[in-house]
N, C-alpha and C positions, 0 to 999 in steps of 0.2 A: 818559173820564169827563173833564170840566173844571169847573173851579171857575168859578162864577159868582157868587159873594159871600162873606160871612161865614157859613159854615155850611151854604150851599147848593150843591147840585150837580146836574147833569143825569145823568140814567141813562139808559141805550141797551141796549136788550135787541133781539137781533135786527134791527138797523136802524132800531127805534123809539123814538123819544124817549119817556119815561114820565115822570109826574108829578115837580114836584120834590121832592127828599127832605131832610130836615133830616137833617144827621149831627152827630154831635159834633165838639166842637173838634178842630183838626188838633194830633195830637201835637207837643209839642216839638221831639223828636228824630227828627220827619220821617219817623215810621211810615207803616203804612197805615191807610186810609181806612177806619171801619167803616161798612158800608150799613146802616141802620136798616130796610130794607124788608126783605121776605120772600126777596131774592136772596142768595146766598153772598156771603160776604167775598171781594173782588178787590184785588190789589195792581197798583198803576200800571205795573208792568214786565209784567203778563200781557195778552197781545193777547186782543181779544174774540172772533176766529174766525182759522182757519189760511188762510193765503195760497195761491192755486191756481195750478200750471204749465200748460205747453199739453197739450192733449191727443192722443192718436195721431193722430187726425184731421186736426188741425191741423197736426202735424208733417209728415205725410204730404203734405197740401196743398203745403206750403213746399218740401219736397224737390220735390215734382213741377214747382213753378214755377221752383227753380232751376236744374232739368234742361234745362227749356224754354229758359231764358235762355242757358245755357251752350252748348245747340245752337246756338243763334243766331251766338251767338260765333265759336263754332268754324267754322261755316260761313262767316262773313265772313271770318276769317282763312284757311280753307283757299282762297277766291277769291283773296283777294289774293296767297296764297304762290304757288299755280299761275299768276297772272299773271304774277309778278315772275319764275318762272321760266321761262316761255315766253319773255319777253321777254330775257333773260340768254341763252337759247338763241339767240334771232333777232339778239343782237348779235355772238354767237360766230360765228353763220353767216354774217353780211355780212362780218365781219373776214377769214375764211376766204375767202372770194371776193374778197375787195381784194389778198388777199396771193398768192393764187395767179394773179390775172390781171397782176399786177406783172410776176411772174417768167416766166410766159410772153410777156410785152409783150417784155421785157428780150431775151429769147433771141431772139424771131421777128425784132427788128428786127436781131439780127446775123448772122441766116441769111445764109450765102454770104459771110462775112466772110474774104477773099481765095481762099475756096475757088471763088468765082463765076469766078476767071479759069481755072480748070480746065475748058476746055468739051467733055473727054472725058464720054462715056459709060461709066459705071463699074458693073461687077459684082462686088458684095462681099458676103461672108458675115455678115450682120447678123440673125442668128435672133431677137435680141431685140425687133426692129421687132412682130412678131406674136406672138412667145411660143411659135412652133410648134417643136417638138421635130424636127418630119420634116426629115430633110436636104436633102430635095429642094424644102422651100419655103424655106430658108434664104436662097437668094441673092436680092439686091435689085438692081436694075439702074436707071440713072439718072443724070442729074447730081448732083453733091456739092453740093445744097441744101436740099430739103426732101424727105420721103419721108412716106408717109400711110397709113394703113388705115381705110378707111370702113365705120363702124358694125360693128365686130367683131362676128362670129357661132361664130368657132371655139371647139369644146368644150378644156377643160381647160388654157387657156393663161394662167390670172388674170388676164384682161381683162374687166372688165362688159362683156355682151353689148349690142349696138347703141351701144356708145361709140366714139368716134374715137381712133385714136393718131396721134401725129405724130411725126417724126424731124427736129431740126435741124442741120445740118452747118457748122461753121465753124472757123476757124485757131484754136486755142487760145492762153491767155496764155503759153505756154511756148515759146520760139523765138528764134533767135539768125540772125547773118549766119555764113555758110560763110567760112571762112578757108582760106588757102592749103594745097594738097593735098586738100581736101574737094572734093566734087561729086557729079555723076551723070551718066553717058554710058552707052549701051548696055544701058539698063536694069537698072545695077549703081549702087547709091549706096555712096559712101565717106565715113564720118563718122568723124572722130578722137575725138569724144566723143558720147556719145548723153544727156548732160548739157544740155540747151537753155535752161536758166533761169539755171544758175550755182549751183543751191543743193547740188550734190554727188551728187544722185541722179539715174539714168537716168529719162529720158521716154519712152524708146521702148523696146520689149520684145516679145517674141513671144507674152506672155500677155495682159495686160489693156489695155496701152499700145502697140499694134501698129499705129495708124494716124496718120499723119504727111502732111505736105504741103511742097512744094518749089516755091517762089515767084520768079520770075524778079524782077532788081532794077528792070526798068523796068515789072513789072505785066502784061506782054505777056502772059504766059501761066504756068499751074500746075498741078503734077501730085499729085494725092493718091494716096498708095501706102499699103501695108500690110505690115507686116514678115513675112518668110518665116516662118512658125511651125514648119516643118520643119526648117529648119537654123539659126535664129538669125539669118542674115542678114537684109539690106533688099534684098531681090528683089521687088519690087512686081509681084504678078498683073498679066499683060497688057504690063508692061514699060513704059516712059518716052516719051512724045513728044517731049520737049526735053533736052537737055543742061543740067547744071547746074556753075557754079562759083563761085570765090571772089568774094563780092560779094552773090551770091544769097541768100535765106533758107530755113531749114526751121522747121516748126512741129509741134508735136504736134496733133492733129486732135480737136475737141471732135464728141461725136456725141451729142446728147442728147435723150432720149427721155421723153415726158407719156404716160400713161395712167393710167385709172381703174381700182382693183382691182376684182376678182370677190368681193366681200362683200357679203352682203344684210343684215347688220346693222351694219357698220361700213366704207362703201366710202371709198376717199381717192383722192386725186390724187397720184400719185408722179413721181419724177423721177429719170433715171439718166443718168450721162454714160459713154457706153460707151467712151469715148476715155481715160480716165483710170483705168480698174478701180475705178470706184465702184459699190457695190451702189444698189439703188432707194432713195430715200430721200423721204419721208411730206413733201408739200409744203402740203398742205391735207386736214384730217380732214372726213368727210361731205360728199362732193363726189358728187353723183347723177349726173352726166350730164358729157360734155366731147364738144363739135361744133366743128368746122373748116369755112369755107368759102372757095376760094382765089378770088379776084379779079386775072383773068389781065390784059395791058397793053391789049387791046381792050374791057375793061369787062365780058367776060362772065365767069360765076362758074361753077365745079364744084366739087365734092365730093372730087375726087382730082386732085390735079396730075402723076399720072404722063405722062410726054411733054411735059407744058407747063412744068417746072419752071422753068426759065429765064425764062418770061415773068410769070411770079408777081410781083404789083407789091403786094398788099395779101392780108391773112389775116383773114377775120372771126372770132372766137373766142366760142362760146357755152359758159359754165358755168352748171352747177345744183346749187345745195347745198340740203341739208335740214339740220332741226335735229338735234341728238344723240339725242333721246327723242322717241316718238310722243305725242301729246298727246290727252288723253281727251275725247271730245267733238266733235273736228275730223276732217273727212275731205277731203284734197284732191283733188278731181273736175277738176282742169284740166290739158288737154295743153297742150304747146309746139311751137309751129311755127316751123321754124328753115329757112328756105330751101326746097327739096323735102323736107327731113325733117319727121316729124310725132312729136313724143316723146308716146306716150300716156299717158294720166291715170293716176296710180298706183293712186288709190281707196286709199290707206292714210291713216295718221292723223299723218304726218310734215308740217310746215309747210317750204316752199320758196321759195327765192328764185333769180331768175337775173340774170346779169351779161352784156351784150355790149359787144364792143370791135372796132372795125377797127384792125388793127395794120399800118402801112405796112412793107414788107421794103427797106430803104434799100440795102442792099447787093448786091441779086438784079437784074441786069441792067443793071450798070456795063458 
């Protein structure tokens, strides 16, 4: 109801404006206006009709539309999240490859450090080379430079099938010059102390640190030896080919082993130094394969340097890494060819990357 003039108002009923109705003069006190027509008296504070809310159908439609929008937002978020997770795993995979290749390269460059001067063919008990517990297979024969297992397939040795194993031999960092009264002759080594680096602890023993190296002062010859585990003395198997005296040097020998663990869900590249009593240490996680090729001094290549260790001038290394988790909707169907070796397609949902490098063995063949 709206005042139009003195004593005249518009009357609305059910959305239709009626005829002008004359009303009594407004009370001085601001009371209710009394309608002179047939309708009942209404006050200014009373609404003409009730305000309606949403119907159930409208509410259901709104909820459905909201669910569709939320589903689209969730899908977008999931795609972005999955992409982030994959990229994070790929980044970690690349970092693992680089770190592993750096360590292998560093050790390969030192292969034959001082042990290259030992020109004898040695036969030593290095059962950790292939992990075979059969004593008949524990003896390894060759120059104290590089030993290898090509595409291991032995059962129960904790080495992943069809991966290579390498053993790198070199003089260790613990070494000193022989003093008066020390030396070696007639196959017997005499040392006043087995502390070779001055730290107060023995660097040669008959358990975990039983490999050593004697080197002539003029670098004309060297002898790799093994501490006699039976008596605790230093009686190298097979004897010595040279005599050593004051001025010559003695070192502990590093025998470094690289291999891939036989773990289908979490394969790792591990490293062990058989010469310092250290166990296997994880170098890089999620390493799927490890392969080596040996380049000889005439340019030919071989997958096993046995019998040609002194002719090795470079080693080609192939590392294959995979992501930590499988990626939904992805399948790796690519095979890898490395020399004469073909690594078959895994046909699984892990992403993989390879890293290849040729490392020169700068201490071999001097």
